[in-house]
C-alpha positions as CSV (number, residue, x, y, z in Angstrom):
1,M,122.8,102.9,104.0
2,S,119.4,102.6,105.5
3,S,116.7,105.3,105.0
4,L,116.7,106.1,108.5
5,T,120.7,106.6,108.7
6,R,120.4,108.7,105.7
7,V,117.9,110.9,107.1
8,V,119.7,111.3,110.3
9,G,123.0,111.9,108.3
10,D,121.6,114.5,106.1
11,S,119.4,116.4,108.9
12,L,122.9,116.6,110.5
13,V,124.5,118.3,107.5
14,I,121.5,120.9,107.3
15,T,121.5,121.4,111.3
16,K,125.2,122.3,111.0
17,R,124.8,124.5,108.1
18,N,122.1,126.5,109.7
19,L,124.1,126.9,113.2
20,I,127.0,128.1,111.1
21,K,124.6,130.7,109.6
22,V,123.9,131.8,113.3
23,K,127.7,131.9,113.8
24,R,128.4,134.2,110.9
25,V,125.5,136.5,111.4
26,P,125.5,136.8,115.4
27,D,122.7,139.6,115.0
28,L,120.0,136.8,114.7
29,I,120.9,135.9,118.5
30,V,121.5,139.2,119.7
31,F,118.1,140.3,118.5
32,A,116.2,137.1,119.6
33,T,117.5,137.5,123.2
34,L,117.0,141.3,123.5
35,S,113.1,141.2,123.5
36,P,113.0,138.8,126.4
37,I,115.5,140.7,128.5
38,M,113.4,143.7,127.8
39,F,110.3,141.8,129.1
40,V,112.2,140.7,132.2
41,L,113.2,144.2,133.0
42,L,109.9,145.6,132.2
43,F,107.9,143.5,134.2
44,V,110.3,143.1,137.2
45,Y,111.1,146.8,137.7
46,V,108.2,148.5,136.2
47,F,105.2,146.5,136.9
48,G,106.6,144.2,139.7
49,S,105.8,146.4,142.7
50,A,102.0,146.5,141.3
51,I,101.6,142.9,140.8
52,P,101.8,141.2,144.5
53,I,102.3,137.4,144.4
54,E,101.1,135.6,147.5
55,G,104.2,134.1,149.4
56,I,106.8,134.4,146.6
57,G,108.8,137.3,144.8
58,Y,107.4,138.4,141.5
59,A,110.6,137.6,139.7
60,E,110.4,134.0,140.7
61,F,106.9,133.8,139.4
62,M,107.3,135.7,136.3
63,V,110.7,134.5,135.0
64,P,109.4,130.9,134.1
65,G,106.5,132.7,132.4
66,I,109.2,134.5,130.2
67,F,110.9,131.2,129.6
68,V,107.8,129.9,128.0
69,Q,107.0,133.1,126.1
70,T,110.7,133.3,124.7
71,V,110.9,129.5,123.3
72,I,107.5,130.0,121.8
73,F,108.4,133.3,120.1
74,G,112.0,131.7,119.1
75,S,110.3,129.0,117.2
76,T,108.7,131.1,114.8
77,I,112.4,131.5,113.3
78,T,111.8,128.2,112.0
79,G,108.9,129.2,109.6
80,A,110.5,132.8,108.7
81,S,114.0,130.7,107.8
82,L,112.0,128.1,105.6
83,A,110.0,130.7,103.8
84,E,113.1,133.0,103.2
85,D,114.7,129.9,101.8
86,L,111.7,129.2,99.5
87,Q,111.8,132.8,98.3
88,K,115.5,132.9,97.4
89,G,115.3,129.5,95.6
90,L,117.5,127.7,98.0
91,I,115.0,124.7,98.3
92,E,115.2,124.3,94.8
93,R,119.0,123.7,95.0
94,F,118.5,121.3,97.8
95,R,116.0,119.4,95.8
96,S,118.7,118.7,93.1
97,L,120.8,117.0,95.7
98,P,121.1,113.4,96.6
99,M,119.6,113.8,100.1
100,A,116.5,112.9,102.0
101,R,113.5,114.9,101.5
102,S,112.6,115.5,105.2
103,A,116.3,116.7,105.9
104,V,115.8,120.2,105.3
105,V,112.7,120.6,107.6
106,V,114.2,118.3,110.3
107,G,117.6,120.0,110.2
108,R,116.1,123.4,110.4
109,T,114.0,122.7,113.6
110,F,117.1,121.1,115.3
111,A,119.2,124.1,114.5
112,D,116.6,126.3,115.9
113,L,116.4,123.9,119.2
114,G,120.1,124.9,119.3
115,T,119.4,128.7,119.2
116,N,116.6,128.2,121.8
117,V,119.3,126.6,124.3
118,I,121.4,129.8,123.9
119,T,118.6,131.9,124.3
120,I,117.5,129.9,127.5
121,V,120.9,130.3,129.0
122,V,121.1,134.0,128.4
123,M,117.5,134.5,129.9
124,A,118.5,132.2,132.9
125,L,121.4,134.7,133.7
126,T,119.2,137.6,133.2
127,G,116.8,135.9,135.5
128,L,119.4,135.5,138.2
129,L,120.5,139.3,138.0
130,V,116.9,140.5,138.9
131,G,116.2,138.0,141.6
132,W,115.1,134.8,140.1
133,R,116.3,131.6,141.9
134,I,116.1,127.9,141.3
135,R,115.0,126.2,144.7
136,S,114.8,122.7,143.6
137,S,117.2,119.8,142.8
138,V,119.5,120.1,140.0
139,L,117.9,117.2,138.1
140,E,114.3,118.9,138.4
141,A,115.9,122.3,137.4
142,L,117.4,120.0,134.2
143,A,114.0,118.9,133.5
144,G,112.3,122.0,133.8
145,F,114.9,123.3,130.8
146,A,114.2,120.0,129.0
147,M,110.5,120.4,129.2
148,L,110.8,124.2,127.8
149,L,113.0,123.1,124.9
150,V,110.6,120.0,124.1
151,F,107.5,122.4,123.9
152,G,109.3,124.9,121.8
153,F,110.4,122.1,119.4
154,A,107.0,121.1,119.0
155,I,105.9,124.6,118.4
156,S,108.7,125.1,115.9
157,W,107.1,122.3,113.5
158,M,103.7,124.4,113.7
159,F,105.9,127.2,112.1
160,A,107.6,125.0,109.7
161,L,104.3,124.4,108.0
162,V,103.2,128.0,108.2
163,G,106.6,129.1,106.4
164,L,106.1,126.4,103.7
165,L,102.6,127.5,103.1
166,V,102.9,131.2,102.8
167,R,106.5,131.4,101.3
168,T,107.2,135.0,102.8
169,P,109.0,135.8,106.0
170,E,107.2,138.7,106.7
171,V,103.7,136.8,106.7
172,V,105.0,134.3,109.1
173,N,106.2,136.8,111.4
174,N,102.9,138.7,111.4
175,A,101.0,135.5,111.8
176,G,103.4,134.5,114.8
177,F,102.8,137.8,116.7
178,I,98.8,137.5,115.9
179,V,98.6,134.2,117.1
180,I,101.3,133.8,120.0
181,F,100.9,137.2,121.5
182,P,97.2,136.2,122.8
183,L,98.2,132.8,123.8
184,T,101.1,134.0,126.0
185,F,99.1,136.8,127.7
186,I,95.7,135.1,128.2
187,A,97.5,132.5,130.4
188,N,99.3,132.6,133.8
189,T,102.5,133.7,132.4
190,F,102.6,137.0,134.1
191,V,99.9,136.9,136.6
192,P,97.7,134.4,138.3
193,T,94.5,133.6,136.4
194,E,92.1,133.9,139.6
195,G,91.5,137.5,138.8
196,F,90.3,136.9,135.0
197,P,86.8,137.0,133.9
198,T,85.2,133.5,134.0
199,V,85.6,133.1,130.1
200,L,89.0,134.2,129.8
201,R,89.9,132.3,133.2
202,V,88.7,129.0,131.6
203,F,90.7,129.5,128.3
204,A,93.7,130.5,130.3
205,D,93.7,127.4,132.7
206,W,93.4,124.9,129.9
207,N,95.8,126.9,127.7
208,P,99.0,124.9,127.2
209,V,101.1,127.9,127.7
210,S,99.8,128.1,131.1
211,S,100.4,124.4,131.9
212,V,104.3,124.9,130.5
213,A,104.4,128.0,132.8
214,Q,103.1,126.0,135.9
215,A,105.3,123.1,135.3
216,A,108.3,125.4,135.0
217,R,107.6,127.0,138.2
218,E,107.1,123.6,139.8
219,L,110.3,122.2,138.5
220,F,112.4,125.2,139.4
221,G,110.8,125.3,142.8
222,N,109.2,128.6,141.8
223,T,106.0,127.9,144.2
224,S,104.5,128.8,147.4
225,P,101.7,127.0,149.6
226,E,100.0,130.5,149.9
227,L,99.3,130.5,146.2
228,P,95.8,129.3,145.4
229,V,95.6,125.5,144.7
230,P,94.8,124.8,140.8
231,D,91.3,123.6,140.5
232,V,91.7,122.3,136.8
233,W,93.4,119.0,135.8
234,A,95.6,120.8,133.3
235,L,97.3,122.7,136.2
236,Q,97.0,120.0,138.8
237,N,98.9,117.9,136.3
238,P,101.2,120.4,134.3
239,V,104.0,118.3,133.1
240,L,101.8,115.7,131.7
241,Y,99.6,118.1,130.2
242,T,102.5,119.8,128.5
243,F,103.9,116.7,127.2
244,L,100.6,115.5,125.9
245,W,100.3,118.8,123.9
246,A,103.9,118.6,122.7
247,G,103.2,114.9,121.3
248,L,100.1,115.9,119.7
249,I,101.5,118.9,117.9
250,L,104.6,116.7,116.8
251,A,102.1,113.8,115.6
252,I,99.9,116.3,113.5
253,F,102.4,118.8,112.3
254,V,105.7,116.8,111.5
255,P,104.1,114.7,108.8
256,L,102.1,117.8,107.5
257,S,105.4,119.8,107.4
258,I,107.3,117.2,105.3
259,R,104.5,116.7,103.0
260,Q,104.1,120.4,102.3
261,Y,108.0,120.5,102.0
262,V,107.9,117.9,99.2
263,K,104.9,119.7,97.6
264,A,106.9,123.1,97.8
265,A,110.3,121.6,96.6
266,G,108.5,120.1,93.8
267,R,107.1,123.3,92.4
């Protein structure tokens, strides 16, 4: 058996194991979806009337941003789960098995990709209930969902490294909140950036979270000619900018995460 075939096979086994865990503990999905649902209802019904968007309903502007926030926060599960496995000694058991070293981390990230699929479906249904609509073609909409999943998959590798370094789920969750919360709010996730102070606007315009949200709006058809035309390259080419970031994150954190797993498993 070739090394690649072995990695793929072992990774699929670990992915299945993690998905079975979600099936047996449905609370993981329930609480992962409750938070973004609350955000949708809060922003649409409480803040929506106070945040006018030129030429488009607030729900159509905001829901793609909620998608982005959801897949990013959902990626923290990867780090927390790996830290929990380390804490409970499960990684030591994996080390004793004749399996590819990278399979545990690869399987974990792919399982969380599957969890993100379920979460996005729930979020899309919630969005439809509050007035969000897809106004593009089926292919463009599918491309939008695929882009969200790819970006979330890349972020999960960042948190995989964090989880393998800190070794406690609580620290991963705290670190995720401290880093992700400002990134998702200093962006065009919920409001256009035109009213931001200059320094914050520059940061927001080049923030990859903004490009993912902008790309999602374009692919779902949630745009309007009345909205200001972006004057920065990142938002003029949001799909390309998003995939550049995703590729860069994967190129850096996949090898770092696997290397750190080998170190952690060898302790």
